[in-house]
C-alpha positions, 0 to 999 in steps of 0.5 A: 608204753611200759614193757612186760614180760610174763613166763610160764612152765609148760609142766603139768596141765594149765589149771584155774590158778593159772587162769585167775592169777596170770592169764587174765590179767595178762589179757586184760593189760595188753592195750595199757602196756607191751607185753611179751608173753613166753611159754619157759619151756627150758626151765622144764628141763630142771627136774625129771620129764618125759620129752614126748609129754613136754612136746604135748604140754607145750603145744597145748599151753600155747593153744590155751593162752591163745584161747583165753584172748593173747593176741598176736596183734597187740602181744608177742607170745613165743617159746623160749627154746625157739629164741637161743638168746635166752640160753646164750645169755644165761651163760654170760649172767652166769659168769657175774652171778655170785653162787652164794645168791643162788644157794639162798634162794627159797625154792632151791632150798626147799627142793634141794633138800627133798632130792637125793641129787639135783641138776646144775639146772636147778640151782641156775634156774634164776639166772635163766629167769632173769635173762628171760626178763632182762633181754626185754628191758621189761619194766614189769613182771607179773608174778605170784608172791612165791616168785617175787624173790626171783625178780628181786634177784634179776634186779640184783643181777642187772644191778651188777651188770650195770656197775661192772659194765656201765648202765644197760639193764632196766631193773624190772619191778615185781607185780603181784595182783591184788584178787586171787593171786594165789588159789589154793588147792581144792584138796588142801587149802593151805597150799597153792593150787600147783601144776605139779600137783593137778594130777592128783584127784580133787587137787585142781581145776584144769582149764581144759577140763570136762564140766563133769570133772569140775564138779567132782573136784568141787564136791571133794572140795575141803571146807570145815565144820563151821557150816558158815559162808563167809570170808575169813582170815581163820586158817580152820576156814581156809577151804570156804575162804578160797571157795569164796575168793574163786567166786569173787575172782571170776564174778568181780563182786565184792565181798559183801555181794558174794556172801549175799549170793550164798545168804540162802544156801543150805550148807556147803553142798550148795556153795561148792555147786555154785562156785562150780557153776560159774567156773564151768561157764568162765571155762567153757569158751576157753576149752571150745577155743583151744579144741580149734587150736589143737585141731589145727596145728599148721595154724598154731605153728605159724602163730608161734613162729611169728612170736618167735620172730618178734621176740628175736627182733628185740632180744638178739640185739640185746644179746650182742650189746652184752657180748660187746660190753663183756669184751667178746669179739662180735659179728664174726 
C-alpha cells in the first residue's frame, strides 16, 4: 500500500473548505492507502498566538478529525509535538538546505513583506514540513495547490540528502483533489476560505457552527448582478460559481445536475438557502460527534496517545538512521 502523509495546523477554526478540500478525502482514502494524519502544532508557533487558545484549538481539531471519520483502527492520527523526531530531524535537514531555497518560497515572501519583523521559524517552516513528510517515507501528500511548492521543496531536500549520504528518502508526490480543492471565502470569492480569516463575519463556514449561523453566513455570501444560476469561469461570477461548487462537492452531482436543481429558483436567495441546507445537514453529524469527544477528554487523550506511539514507531528509527548517515554517534 502507498503511504500518505497529511498535516493541518490548529490555527483558527476548522471550516468547510478544510472538510471538502481535505478531511473528506482523507476519510475516503483510509481503506486504499496507509495514512498518517498530523495536527502540526509546531507550525502554529511561527506567528503570534495565545498559548491557551492553541491548546484549545488543537483538541477541538482532533475531535473534528475523529468525528468526520478518521479511524484509529485504519489510520494514525497524532499531534506533531508529541513526536520529538520532527523537531530533531528539522535541525539535521536545516544543515543541508540552502537558505536561497527558503527565501524563494512564495508564502514566505508574501508574509515577509506584510510584517515589520518575522521570526526564523517562518523562514524555516518548509524544512519542518519536509521533515513531517520524509520521516514517514510518504509516497503522496494531499495538499491544496497553494501548498504544492512546499511538497516540491521536500522533494528537493530529499534529493539533496540522497546525493550527499546515499539513497535514503522517498521523494513525495503532491496530490491535489480535483473537486473543491479550493473553497473560496463567502465574502470574497477571489480568496481561498481561510482559518486565519474565519473570525471575519460571513467569510467562512465553521465545521462546528450552529445551523442558524450557517444560514446567516450564506445569506451574506457575495454573488453578482447577473441573476443567472450556472457555472462560469468569469471572475465577475466567482461568487455564484463558488456556491455551486460547494453544492456539487457535497452532493457529488455533475454540473448539469446541479444547475438543474436550481432551474426553478427565484433568484440568488434560493441558491444561498439551498446550499445552506445541504451544508447544515452534511455538518450536523460531525458537530454532534465532535461534542462527544470534547466532553470526554480522557477518551480523546487516550486516542491521541495511541496515535503518537504509532507515529514514533515509524519516525524514531528513521531519525536514528538519518543521524548515523550524517556521522553522529547514535545510541549513547
